[in-house]
C-alpha positions in Angstrom: 15.8 -97.3 28.2 14.9 -101.2 27.0 15.1 -99.5 23.2 18.1 -97.9 23.9 20.0 -100.7 25.2 19.1 -103.2 22.5 20.2 -100.2 20.1 23.9 -100.3 21.9 23.6 -103.8 21.6 23.2 -104.2 18.3 26.8 -104.2 17.1 27.8 -107.0 20.3 30.0 -110.2 19.5 29.3 -109.8 15.8 32.3 -110.5 13.5 33.1 -107.7 11.3 35.8 -107.5 8.9 36.9 -103.9 7.2 39.2 -103.2 4.7 41.2 -100.0 4.8 40.9 -100.0 7.5 44.7 -98.4 8.2 43.1 -94.8 8.1 39.6 -92.6 7.2 36.8 -94.1 7.1 37.5 -97.2 7.7 39.7 -96.4 11.2 36.9 -94.5 12.6 34.3 -97.5 10.8 36.9 -99.5 13.2 36.4 -97.7 15.8 32.9 -97.0 15.9 31.9 -101.2 15.3 34.3 -101.7 18.4 33.0 -99.8 21.3 29.7 -101.0 20.2 31.5 -104.7 21.3 32.0 -106.1 17.7 35.1 -108.2 16.6 37.0 -106.2 14.4 39.6 -107.9 11.5 41.6 -104.9 10.6 42.6 -105.3 6.9 44.9 -103.0 4.8 48.4 -102.9 2.9 49.8 -100.6 5.4 50.7 -103.3 8.7 52.2 -101.1 11.0 49.4 -98.0 11.2 47.0 -101.3 11.5 49.1 -102.7 14.5 48.7 -99.6 16.4 45.1 -99.2 15.6 45.0 -102.8 16.4 47.3 -101.9 20.0 44.9 -99.2 20.8 41.2 -101.5 21.0 43.1 -104.1 22.3 44.3 -101.3 25.5 39.8 -100.9 25.3 39.4 -104.4 25.7 38.3 -105.0 22.4 38.4 -108.2 20.5 40.4 -107.7 16.9 43.2 -109.3 15.0 45.2 -108.0 11.8 45.0 -109.1 8.6 47.5 -107.8 5.8 45.7 -107.7 3.0 45.9 -106.1 -0.8 42.4 -106.2 -2.5 44.2 -106.3 -5.6 45.2 -109.3 -5.0 42.1 -112.1 -4.8 44.2 -115.1 -2.9 45.3 -112.7 0.3 41.4 -111.6 0.0 39.7 -115.1 -0.3 42.7 -115.6 2.5 41.9 -112.7 4.7 38.2 -114.5 5.1 39.4 -117.7 5.7 41.0 -116.6 8.4 38.7 -114.0 10.2 36.4 -117.6 9.7 39.1 -120.0 11.4 39.3 -117.0 14.2 35.6 -116.3 15.1 33.7 -119.2 12.8 31.5 -116.6 11.0 31.4 -113.4 9.3 28.4 -110.9 9.6 29.4 -107.9 8.6 31.8 -106.7 6.0 32.6 -103.3 5.2 35.0 -103.2 1.6 36.2 -99.6 1.9 39.1 -100.0 0.6 39.7 -97.8 -2.1 42.1 -95.1 -3.4 41.5 -91.5 -5.8 42.7 -91.3 -9.2 42.6 -88.6 -11.8 43.7 -87.6 -14.7 40.8 -86.4 -18.2 40.3 -88.5 -20.4 41.4 -86.3 -23.7 44.6 -87.2 -21.5 44.1 -90.8 -20.0 46.7 -93.2 -19.6 44.9 -96.8 -19.7 47.5 -98.0 -16.8 45.3 -95.7 -14.0 41.9 -96.9 -15.1 43.3 -100.5 -14.7 44.4 -99.5 -11.5 41.7 -97.7 -10.6 39.5 -100.2 -12.0 42.0 -102.8 -9.4 42.2 -101.3 -6.4 38.0 -99.2 -6.5 35.8 -102.3 -8.1 38.0 -105.3 -8.1 38.7 -105.3 -4.6 35.0 -104.9 -4.2 34.0 -107.6 -6.2 36.7 -110.1 -4.7 35.9 -109.4 -1.1 32.2 -109.9 -2.0 33.4 -113.5 -3.5 34.9 -114.4 -1.1 32.6 -114.1 2.1 29.6 -114.8 0.4 29.6 -118.6 0.7 30.1 -117.9 5.1 27.0 -115.5 4.8 24.8 -117.8 2.4 25.4 -121.1 4.9 24.6 -119.3 8.1 21.5 -117.1 6.3 22.9 -114.4 7.3 25.1 -111.5 6.9 25.4 -107.5 5.6 27.8 -106.2 3.2 28.3 -102.3 3.1 30.7 -101.0 -0.4 31.7 -97.5 0.8 31.7 -95.9 -2.5 32.0 -92.5 -3.2 29.2 -90.0 -4.7 31.4 -90.7 -8.3 29.5 -93.3 -8.1 26.8 -91.6 -8.8 27.8 -88.0 -10.7 30.5 -87.6 -12.5 32.9 -84.7 -11.9 36.4 -83.4 -14.2 38.5 -84.7 -13.8 38.1 -88.1 -11.1 37.1 -90.6 -15.0 39.5 -93.3 -13.7 38.0 -93.4 -10.1 34.6 -92.1 -11.3 34.0 -95.8 -13.8 35.3 -97.8 -11.0 32.9 -96.1 -8.5 30.3 -95.7 -10.8 31.0 -100.5 -11.2 31.1 -100.6 -7.8 27.9 -98.7 -7.1 26.1 -101.2 -10.6 27.2 -104.2 -8.7 26.1 -103.5 -5.3 22.3 -102.6 -6.9 22.6 -106.4 -8.7 24.0 -107.7 -5.5 21.3 -106.5 -2.9 18.4 -107.7 -5.1 20.5 -111.4 -5.5 20.4 -112.2 -1.9 17.9 -110.3 -0.9 15.7 -113.3 0.0 18.2 -115.4 1.6 19.6 -113.5 4.9 22.0 -111.5 3.8 21.5 -107.0 3.6 23.7 -104.6 1.4 24.1 -101.1 1.8 26.5 -98.9 -0.6 27.6 -95.8 1.2 27.8 -92.6 -0.7 29.3 -90.1 0.8 30.7 -87.1 -0.8 33.8 -84.8 0.3 35.5 -86.8 3.1 38.3 -85.2 5.1 40.9 -87.7 4.3 44.9 -88.3 3.5 43.3 -88.7 -0.4 42.1 -85.2 -0.6 44.5 -83.4 1.8 46.5 -82.0 -1.0 42.5 -80.0 -2.3 40.6 -77.1 -0.9 36.4 -76.9 -2.0 34.1 -74.6 -1.9 31.9 -74.2 0.8 29.2 -75.8 -0.7 30.5 -79.1 -0.6 32.4 -78.7 2.6 34.9 -81.8 4.0 33.0 -83.9 6.3 34.4 -86.6 8.9 35.3 -90.0 8.6 33.5 -90.3 12.0 30.1 -88.8 10.5 30.7 -91.2 7.8 31.3 -93.9 10.1 28.0 -93.3 11.8 26.0 -93.3 9.1 27.3 -96.6 8.2 26.8 -98.5 11.2 23.3 -95.9 11.7 22.7 -98.5 8.2 23.6 -101.2 9.4 21.2 -101.2 11.7 18.5 -99.9 9.7 18.9 -102.3 6.8 18.9 -99.4 4.7 19.8 -99.9 0.8 21.7 -95.8 0.2 23.6 -93.7 2.4 23.9 -90.7 0.9 25.6 -88.2 3.0 25.7 -85.6 3.5 22.5 -83.3 3.3 24.1 -81.1 -0.5 25.2 -84.7 -1.7 21.7 -85.9 -1.7 20.4 -82.5 -3.0 23.0 -82.7 -6.0 22.2 -86.5 -6.1 19.0 -85.7 -6.9 19.1 -82.6 -9.2 21.5 -85.0 -11.4 19.0 -87.2 -11.6 15.8 -84.7 -12.4 18.3 -82.2 -14.5 21.4 -83.4 -15.7 22.0 -80.0 -17.3 21.3 -78.0 -14.0 23.6 -79.6 -12.0 26.1 -79.8 -14.4 26.4 -76.2 -14.2 25.9 -76.0 -10.2 29.2 -78.0 -10.5 31.5 -75.6 -12.7 29.6 -72.6 -10.8 31.0 -74.0 -8.0 34.5 -75.7 -9.2 32.9 -78.9 -6.9 36.1 -81.0 -8.3 38.2 -78.6 -6.3 41.1 -76.7 -6.4 45.1 -77.4 -5.1 45.7 -76.3 -2.1 
């Protein structure tokens, strides 16, 4: 009973910032953390959706604030962190989740698409990290979670813009984890496979790579924070493909082609 109580209260009164909180994984993670007693700062460009979520959480007696933020704008990200500090005096958890699924074959690549993907999917996470590190280092505690993607470990065509940014963020995350480990800060990289969100609502996938729910990813995020996991890969099929790619990239390529892991239009 005591162990169960400790697990339930792990997030009690922790201050958490979630970017991309208006829908999908961000929204599900906000609800999961709030249900565990955390204080939640909701950040996104979609103000109306954030407000609806905030009202829902407030009706449940949760502490929540809405801070409209475009993570591609460094000054807005810095303002986000400062507003959270003004409200609660600390930041315990950052969930860097904002992202945009940008696809294009390399042979047809518009560099503007690549730049846009890097701005949102890479620099958005970098800006959040740089802004939140000073208060976390000062308090000598904190946990930074990057919600990247299996596209940050295995590239599938025609996802070059998205893959490039996610690979960059994965590398940034791995270096950061080592640099801050001895300073009281934990870092977790969450790499989901296909997730049933608006980003891929127009795509279908084979049975071997089914869409998983945002709630299952949120549960994995909370578990990763509790246990201090450096990497979380879900579901099991994604882990299998990852290890297959490590030991035999050629076989991994063939499996990806055979099962059309890139998906197809509905």
